[in-house]
C-alpha positions in Angstrom: 15.7 -23.2 -43.2 17.3 -24.1 -46.6 21.0 -24.7 -46.1 21.7 -25.7 -49.7 24.7 -23.8 -51.1 24.7 -25.4 -54.6 22.7 -24.3 -57.6 20.4 -26.7 -59.3 22.8 -26.7 -62.3 25.9 -27.6 -60.3 24.0 -30.1 -58.2 22.8 -31.9 -61.4 26.3 -31.8 -62.9 27.9 -33.2 -59.7 25.3 -35.9 -59.5 26.0 -36.8 -63.2 29.7 -36.9 -62.5 29.1 -39.1 -59.4 27.3 -41.6 -61.7 30.2 -41.4 -64.2 32.6 -42.3 -61.4 30.4 -45.3 -60.4 30.3 -46.4 -64.0 34.1 -46.1 -64.3 34.3 -48.4 -61.2 32.1 -50.9 -62.9 34.2 -50.8 -66.0 37.4 -51.4 -64.1 35.7 -54.2 -62.1 34.4 -55.9 -65.3 37.7 -55.7 -67.1 39.5 -56.9 -64.0 37.2 -60.0 -63.9 37.9 -60.5 -67.6 41.7 -60.2 -67.1 41.5 -62.7 -64.2 39.5 -65.2 -66.4 42.3 -64.9 -69.0 44.9 -65.8 -66.4 46.3 -62.3 -65.9 46.2 -62.1 -62.1 48.5 -59.1 -61.9 46.5 -57.1 -64.4 43.3 -58.0 -62.6 44.8 -56.8 -59.3 45.7 -53.5 -61.0 42.2 -53.1 -62.5 40.5 -54.1 -59.2 42.5 -51.4 -57.3 41.4 -48.9 -59.9 37.7 -50.0 -59.5 38.1 -49.1 -55.8 39.7 -45.8 -56.6 36.9 -44.8 -58.9 34.4 -45.8 -56.2 36.3 -43.5 -53.8 36.0 -40.7 -56.3 32.2 -41.3 -56.4 32.0 -41.2 -52.6 34.1 -38.0 -52.5 31.6 -36.3 -54.8 28.6 -37.7 -52.9 30.0 -36.4 -49.6 30.7 -33.0 -51.1 27.1 -32.7 -52.3 25.8 -33.5 -48.9 28.2 -31.2 -47.1 27.0 -28.3 -49.3 23.4 -29.0 -48.3 22.2 -30.3 -51.7 20.4 -33.5 -52.5 22.3 -36.6 -53.8 20.6 -38.4 -56.6 21.7 -42.0 -57.0 20.8 -43.2 -60.4 21.3 -46.4 -62.3 24.6 -46.8 -64.2 25.0 -48.3 -67.6 26.3 -51.8 -67.9 30.0 -52.0 -68.7 31.0 -52.4 -72.4 31.6 -55.9 -73.6 34.8 -57.5 -72.7 37.9 -56.5 -74.7 39.3 -58.9 -77.3 42.9 -58.6 -76.0 45.0 -56.7 -73.5 45.8 -53.8 -75.8 42.2 -53.2 -76.6 41.4 -53.4 -72.8 43.8 -50.6 -72.1 42.7 -48.6 -75.2 39.1 -48.8 -74.0 40.1 -47.7 -70.5 42.0 -44.7 -71.9 39.0 -43.6 -73.9 36.8 -43.9 -70.9 39.3 -41.9 -68.8 39.2 -39.1 -71.5 35.4 -39.1 -71.4 35.5 -38.9 -67.6 37.9 -36.0 -67.8 35.4 -34.1 -70.1 32.7 -34.6 -67.4 35.0 -33.2 -64.7 35.9 -30.2 -66.9 32.1 -29.6 -67.4 31.5 -29.4 -63.6 34.6 -27.1 -63.2 33.4 -24.9 -66.1 29.9 -24.5 -64.6 31.3 -23.8 -61.2 33.6 -21.1 -62.7 30.7 -19.5 -64.7 28.5 -19.4 -61.6 31.4 -18.2 -59.4 30.9 -21.1 -57.0 34.5 -21.0 -55.9 34.1 -23.7 -53.3 33.0 -26.2 -56.0 35.6 -24.9 -58.5 38.3 -25.5 -55.8 36.9 -28.9 -55.0 37.0 -29.9 -58.7 40.7 -29.0 -59.0 41.6 -32.2 -57.2 39.7 -34.2 -59.8 41.4 -32.2 -62.7 44.8 -33.1 -61.3 43.7 -36.7 -60.7 42.6 -37.1 -64.3 46.0 -35.9 -65.6 47.5 -38.7 -63.5 44.9 -41.3 -64.6 45.4 -40.5 -68.3 49.2 -40.4 -68.0 49.2 -43.8 -66.2 47.2 -45.5 -68.9 49.1 -43.8 -71.7 52.4 -45.1 -70.2 51.0 -48.6 -70.0 49.8 -48.4 -73.6 53.3 -47.2 -74.6 54.9 -50.2 -72.8 52.5 -52.6 -74.5 53.2 -51.1 -77.9 57.0 -51.3 -77.4 56.5 -55.0 -76.4 54.6 -55.8 -79.6 51.1 -54.5 -79.0 48.5 -57.1 -80.0 51.4 -59.5 -80.8 53.1 -59.5 -77.4 54.8 -62.8 -76.8 54.0 -65.1 -73.9 57.1 -63.9 -72.1 56.2 -60.2 -72.6 52.6 -60.8 -71.5 53.9 -62.6 -68.4 56.3 -59.8 -67.6 53.6 -57.2 -68.1 51.2 -59.1 -65.8 53.9 -59.4 -63.1 54.9 -55.7 -63.4 51.3 -54.6 -62.9 50.6 -56.8 -59.9 52.8 -54.7 -57.6 53.3 -51.5 -59.7 52.6 -48.2 -58.1 49.4 -46.5 -59.3 51.1 -43.1 -58.7 52.3 -40.9 -61.5 54.5 -37.9 -60.8 52.5 -34.7 -61.6 54.1 -32.5 -64.3 54.4 -29.6 -61.9 56.8 -31.7 -59.8 59.2 -32.4 -62.7 62.5 -30.6 -62.7 65.6 -30.8 -64.8 67.2 -32.7 -62.0 64.3 -35.1 -61.7 62.6 -35.4 -65.1 
C-alpha cells in the first residue's frame, strides 16, 4: 500500500529546500572557521551556533518528508563560497544567503498552497516565521557594524562586537509580538 501523502512536485521542492538548509549550515560553518582563524572567537561561536540551527532546519524537513510517507533524496551540496575579506563582507554574504533561503521557503509554501496541501503549507509557516527572524537578526548586526564604522571598525569596536556576539541571544522578537508598550 502506498502511504505517500506528498505530490512529486512538493517532494522535490522539500528535498531541494532540505539541501539549501544543509548548504546554509556549511556556509555558517565555513565562515565560523574563517572568523576563528582571524581571532574572532565570539563571532565564530555565533556562526557555529547558526550552523547547527541550519542543520536542525534540514533535519526538520527530512523528518517531515518521511512522516508524510515520501522519499528523502540526500544530494551533494555546493561548496561554501570563498572566505570573506572582512567582517562586514562576511555578514553581507550571510544576509544575501538568508534572502535566497527565504525565496526557497516561499517557493515550497506557494506550491503547497497551489496544490491545496494544507499540511505542508502549515508546516512551512514555521520556516516563513523563522526566516523573518533570521533576516532581521543579520540586518541588525549589519546596522551595528555600519554604525561602528563598517569596514573601518577600530580594534576596540571589533573587540566589542566579537565579545557581544559570543553570548548574544540568537532570538529576535517577532513583529507580531511588538506593541506600543514593548516596541
